[in-house]
A tleap script that builds the chain and sets N, CA, C and O, in Angstrom:
source leaprc.protein.ff14SB
mol = sequence {
  NMET GLU VAL ALA GLN GLY ASP ILE LEU GLY
  TYR CYS THR ASP PHE TYR GLY GLU VAL ILE
  LYS ASN TYR TYR ALA GLU ALA ASP GLY VAL
  VAL PHE TYR TYR ASN ALA GLY LEU SER VAL
  LYS GLU GLY THR ALA LEU VAL ALA TYR GLY
  ILE ARG GLU HIE MET ILE ALA ASP GLU CVAL
}
set mol.1.N position { -9.335 5.956 2.488 }
set mol.1.CA position { -8.881 4.849 3.641 }
set mol.1.C position { -7.770 5.269 4.343 }
set mol.1.O position { -6.705 5.621 3.835 }
set mol.2.N position { -8.039 5.225 5.546 }
set mol.2.CA position { -6.702 5.595 6.501 }
set mol.2.C position { -6.085 4.631 7.082 }
set mol.2.O position { -6.745 3.807 7.716 }
set mol.3.N position { -4.657 4.523 6.990 }
set mol.3.CA position { -3.796 3.462 7.384 }
set mol.3.C position { -2.792 3.980 8.571 }
set mol.3.O position { -2.250 5.083 8.507 }
set mol.4.N position { -2.614 3.138 9.582 }
set mol.4.CA position { -1.746 3.566 10.678 }
set mol.4.C position { -0.412 2.684 10.331 }
set mol.4.O position { -0.424 1.603 9.743 }
set mol.5.N position { 0.582 3.280 10.753 }
set mol.5.CA position { 1.909 2.562 10.767 }
set mol.5.C position { 1.925 1.154 11.235 }
set mol.5.O position { 1.381 0.734 12.256 }
set mol.6.N position { 2.641 0.443 10.330 }
set mol.6.CA position { 2.616 -1.102 10.388 }
set mol.6.C position { 1.288 -1.811 9.936 }
set mol.6.O position { 1.229 -3.034 10.061 }
set mol.7.N position { 0.303 -1.174 9.459 }
set mol.7.CA position { -0.920 -1.784 8.804 }
set mol.7.C position { -0.389 -2.590 7.564 }
set mol.7.O position { 0.605 -2.163 6.978 }
set mol.8.N position { -1.002 -3.722 7.147 }
set mol.8.CA position { -0.691 -4.323 5.969 }
set mol.8.C position { -1.519 -3.810 4.918 }
set mol.8.O position { -2.742 -3.891 4.803 }
set mol.9.N position { -0.509 -3.166 4.022 }
set mol.9.CA position { -1.120 -2.483 2.525 }
set mol.9.C position { -1.565 -3.402 1.436 }
set mol.9.O position { -2.329 -3.087 0.524 }
set mol.10.N position { -1.006 -4.580 1.623 }
set mol.10.CA position { -1.124 -5.543 0.318 }
set mol.10.C position { -0.021 -6.629 0.584 }
set mol.10.O position { 0.763 -6.657 1.532 }
set mol.11.N position { -0.144 -7.616 -0.572 }
set mol.11.CA position { 1.050 -8.799 -0.543 }
set mol.11.C position { 1.235 -8.927 -2.135 }
set mol.11.O position { 0.663 -8.286 -3.017 }
set mol.12.N position { 2.172 -9.911 -2.242 }
set mol.12.CA position { 2.303 -10.576 -3.521 }
set mol.12.C position { 2.421 -12.060 -3.415 }
set mol.12.O position { 3.175 -12.645 -2.636 }
set mol.13.N position { 1.638 -12.594 -4.237 }
set mol.13.CA position { 1.882 -14.200 -4.069 }
set mol.13.C position { 2.482 -14.814 -5.361 }
set mol.13.O position { 2.419 -14.236 -6.446 }
set mol.14.N position { 3.006 -15.898 -5.195 }
set mol.14.CA position { 3.329 -16.789 -6.498 }
set mol.14.C position { 2.401 -17.478 -7.271 }
set mol.14.O position { 1.284 -17.443 -6.754 }
set mol.15.N position { 2.452 -18.116 -8.359 }
set mol.15.CA position { 1.405 -18.851 -8.982 }
set mol.15.C position { 0.552 -19.682 -8.374 }
set mol.15.O position { -0.576 -19.912 -8.810 }
set mol.16.N position { 1.153 -20.308 -7.074 }
set mol.16.CA position { 0.221 -21.070 -6.364 }
set mol.16.C position { -0.645 -20.463 -5.155 }
set mol.16.O position { -1.477 -21.119 -4.529 }
set mol.17.N position { -0.379 -19.330 -4.956 }
set mol.17.CA position { -1.123 -18.350 -3.931 }
set mol.17.C position { -0.420 -18.324 -2.861 }
set mol.17.O position { -0.954 -17.826 -1.870 }
set mol.18.N position { 1.012 -18.861 -2.744 }
set mol.18.CA position { 1.623 -18.696 -1.372 }
set mol.18.C position { 2.213 -17.182 -1.434 }
set mol.18.O position { 2.633 -16.616 -2.443 }
set mol.19.N position { 2.144 -16.669 -0.133 }
set mol.19.CA position { 2.556 -15.297 -0.106 }
set mol.19.C position { 4.049 -15.240 -0.426 }
set mol.19.O position { 4.714 -16.170 0.031 }
set mol.20.N position { 4.599 -14.433 -1.036 }
set mol.20.CA position { 5.928 -14.219 -1.386 }
set mol.20.C position { 6.456 -12.854 -0.304 }
set mol.20.O position { 7.423 -12.937 0.453 }
set mol.21.N position { 5.705 -11.817 -0.430 }
set mol.21.CA position { 6.118 -10.749 0.430 }
set mol.21.C position { 4.675 -9.865 0.811 }
set mol.21.O position { 3.703 -9.786 0.059 }
set mol.22.N position { 4.792 -9.219 2.182 }
set mol.22.CA position { 3.930 -8.453 2.762 }
set mol.22.C position { 4.172 -7.254 2.496 }
set mol.22.O position { 5.343 -6.983 2.233 }
set mol.23.N position { 3.465 -6.493 2.484 }
set mol.23.CA position { 3.833 -4.764 2.294 }
set mol.23.C position { 3.135 -4.108 3.385 }
set mol.23.O position { 1.938 -4.361 3.520 }
set mol.24.N position { 3.710 -3.297 4.190 }
set mol.24.CA position { 3.259 -2.723 5.442 }
set mol.24.C position { 3.534 -0.871 5.245 }
set mol.24.O position { 4.459 -0.343 4.628 }
set mol.25.N position { 2.558 -0.278 5.885 }
set mol.25.CA position { 2.440 1.042 6.012 }
set mol.25.C position { 3.788 1.497 6.798 }
set mol.25.O position { 4.051 1.001 7.894 }
set mol.26.N position { 4.573 2.400 6.226 }
set mol.26.CA position { 5.927 3.040 7.005 }
set mol.26.C position { 5.496 3.993 7.904 }
set mol.26.O position { 6.312 4.189 8.806 }
set mol.27.N position { 4.314 4.765 7.970 }
set mol.27.CA position { 3.768 5.896 8.561 }
set mol.27.C position { 2.294 5.946 8.503 }
set mol.27.O position { 1.733 5.369 7.571 }
set mol.28.N position { 1.582 6.594 9.426 }
set mol.28.CA position { 0.396 6.710 9.333 }
set mol.28.C position { -0.174 7.713 8.031 }
set mol.28.O position { 0.369 8.786 7.772 }
set mol.29.N position { -0.992 7.342 7.500 }
set mol.29.CA position { -1.504 8.206 6.128 }
set mol.29.C position { -2.985 7.681 5.554 }
set mol.29.O position { -3.852 7.014 6.120 }
set mol.30.N position { -2.938 8.175 4.373 }
set mol.30.CA position { -4.015 8.040 3.681 }
set mol.30.C position { -3.873 7.255 2.239 }
set mol.30.O position { -3.011 7.553 1.412 }
set mol.31.N position { -4.838 6.214 2.060 }
set mol.31.CA position { -4.343 5.499 0.704 }
set mol.31.C position { -5.120 6.319 -0.453 }
set mol.31.O position { -6.295 6.640 -0.280 }
set mol.32.N position { -4.532 6.596 -1.456 }
set mol.32.CA position { -5.065 7.127 -2.526 }
set mol.32.C position { -5.269 6.067 -3.483 }
set mol.32.O position { -6.435 6.088 -3.878 }
set mol.33.N position { -4.653 5.242 -3.955 }
set mol.33.CA position { -5.118 4.175 -4.905 }
set mol.33.C position { -4.516 2.768 -4.689 }
set mol.33.O position { -3.355 2.714 -4.284 }
set mol.34.N position { -5.195 1.627 -4.922 }
set mol.34.CA position { -4.383 0.409 -5.036 }
set mol.34.C position { -4.108 -0.144 -6.374 }
set mol.34.O position { -4.947 0.167 -7.220 }
set mol.35.N position { -3.218 -0.826 -6.735 }
set mol.35.CA position { -3.202 -1.388 -8.017 }
set mol.35.C position { -3.240 -2.991 -8.008 }
set mol.35.O position { -2.218 -3.536 -7.591 }
set mol.36.N position { -4.116 -3.664 -8.348 }
set mol.36.CA position { -4.378 -4.964 -8.340 }
set mol.36.C position { -4.530 -5.538 -9.677 }
set mol.36.O position { -4.981 -4.863 -10.603 }
set mol.37.N position { -4.169 -6.765 -9.815 }
set mol.37.CA position { -4.034 -7.346 -10.994 }
set mol.37.C position { -3.252 -8.714 -10.848 }
set mol.37.O position { -2.406 -9.001 -10.001 }
set mol.38.N position { -3.729 -9.462 -11.853 }
set mol.38.CA position { -3.091 -10.829 -12.014 }
set mol.38.C position { -1.566 -10.928 -12.018 }
set mol.38.O position { -0.957 -11.853 -11.479 }
set mol.39.N position { -0.998 -9.916 -12.660 }
set mol.39.CA position { 0.621 -9.602 -12.783 }
set mol.39.C position { 0.830 -8.366 -12.727 }
set mol.39.O position { 0.007 -7.523 -13.082 }
set mol.40.N position { 2.077 -8.100 -12.226 }
set mol.40.CA position { 2.669 -6.596 -12.222 }
set mol.40.C position { 4.175 -6.967 -12.493 }
set mol.40.O position { 4.820 -7.928 -12.074 }
set mol.41.N position { 4.468 -6.150 -13.142 }
set mol.41.CA position { 6.148 -5.793 -13.458 }
set mol.41.C position { 6.797 -5.409 -12.178 }
set mol.41.O position { 6.193 -4.751 -11.331 }
set mol.42.N position { 7.998 -5.806 -12.031 }
set mol.42.CA position { 8.955 -5.529 -11.061 }
set mol.42.C position { 9.083 -3.943 -11.122 }
set mol.42.O position { 9.333 -3.309 -12.148 }
set mol.43.N position { 8.854 -3.360 -9.752 }
set mol.43.CA position { 8.815 -1.924 -9.618 }
set mol.43.C position { 7.672 -1.186 -9.733 }
set mol.43.O position { 7.584 -0.063 -9.237 }
set mol.44.N position { 6.745 -1.736 -10.371 }
set mol.44.CA position { 5.332 -1.189 -10.434 }
set mol.44.C position { 4.825 -0.779 -9.008 }
set mol.44.O position { 5.016 -1.490 -8.022 }
set mol.45.N position { 4.192 0.370 -8.976 }
set mol.45.CA position { 3.491 0.696 -7.812 }
set mol.45.C position { 2.406 0.023 -7.604 }
set mol.45.O position { 1.534 -0.119 -8.461 }
set mol.46.N position { 2.343 -0.609 -6.067 }
set mol.46.CA position { 1.081 -1.542 -5.929 }
set mol.46.C position { 0.129 -0.514 -5.195 }
set mol.46.O position { -1.086 -0.678 -5.311 }
set mol.47.N position { 0.588 0.465 -4.498 }
set mol.47.CA position { -0.337 1.144 -3.615 }
set mol.47.C position { 0.468 2.654 -3.383 }
set mol.47.O position { 1.678 2.757 -3.181 }
set mol.48.N position { -0.456 3.734 -3.458 }
set mol.48.CA position { -0.003 4.938 -3.336 }
set mol.48.C position { -0.772 5.656 -1.944 }
set mol.48.O position { -1.975 5.752 -1.699 }
set mol.49.N position { 0.221 6.037 -1.280 }
set mol.49.CA position { -0.501 6.539 0.069 }
set mol.49.C position { 0.500 8.080 0.592 }
set mol.49.O position { 1.711 8.274 0.491 }
set mol.50.N position { -0.415 8.831 1.063 }
set mol.50.CA position { 0.208 10.052 1.552 }
set mol.50.C position { 0.253 9.907 3.302 }
set mol.50.O position { -0.616 9.490 4.068 }
set mol.51.N position { 1.522 10.389 3.555 }
set mol.51.CA position { 1.929 10.329 4.915 }
set mol.51.C position { 1.404 11.247 5.527 }
set mol.51.O position { 1.495 12.335 4.959 }
set mol.52.N position { 0.726 11.230 6.762 }
set mol.52.CA position { -0.126 11.875 7.578 }
set mol.52.C position { 0.810 13.197 8.013 }
set mol.52.O position { 0.198 14.252 8.185 }
set mol.53.N position { 1.849 13.192 8.146 }
set mol.53.CA position { 2.764 14.522 8.756 }
set mol.53.C position { 3.065 15.325 7.626 }
set mol.53.O position { 3.183 16.539 7.795 }
set mol.54.N position { 3.215 14.801 6.435 }
set mol.54.CA position { 3.314 15.740 5.188 }
set mol.54.C position { 2.121 16.222 4.448 }
set mol.54.O position { 2.212 16.998 3.497 }
set mol.55.N position { 0.813 15.671 4.977 }
set mol.55.CA position { -0.237 16.392 4.206 }
set mol.55.C position { -0.334 17.653 4.639 }
set mol.55.O position { -0.011 17.930 5.794 }
set mol.56.N position { -0.840 18.686 3.684 }
set mol.56.CA position { -1.129 20.066 3.983 }
set mol.56.C position { -2.456 20.289 4.946 }
set mol.56.O position { -2.501 21.078 5.889 }
set mol.57.N position { -3.494 19.450 4.520 }
set mol.57.CA position { -4.668 19.794 5.289 }
set mol.57.C position { -5.243 18.561 5.729 }
set mol.57.O position { -5.590 17.878 4.765 }
set mol.58.N position { -5.472 18.024 6.853 }
set mol.58.CA position { -6.215 16.999 7.406 }
set mol.58.C position { -7.870 17.029 7.153 }
set mol.58.O position { -8.592 16.033 7.210 }
set mol.59.N position { -8.246 18.203 6.900 }
set mol.59.CA position { -9.708 18.208 6.916 }
set mol.59.C position { -10.140 18.547 5.463 }
set mol.59.O position { -9.502 19.346 4.779 }
set mol.60.N position { -11.298 17.877 5.004 }
set mol.60.CA position { -11.659 18.002 3.687 }
set mol.60.C position { -12.951 18.922 3.589 }
set mol.60.O position { -13.452 19.169 2.492 }
savepdb mol mol.pdb
quit
């Protein structure tokens, strides 16, 4: 999945479903994986994506 700078990548909510924080793409890139779960430890990667300008080849 491709993302553009500023696209929302995900969010964290509290126990009541209130959004605590949104996470946005810092640059254009490609999402490698998402980590979704009922809970995650602080510091756990929630999404991994490659920044387009650092990728070796854009064509597969």
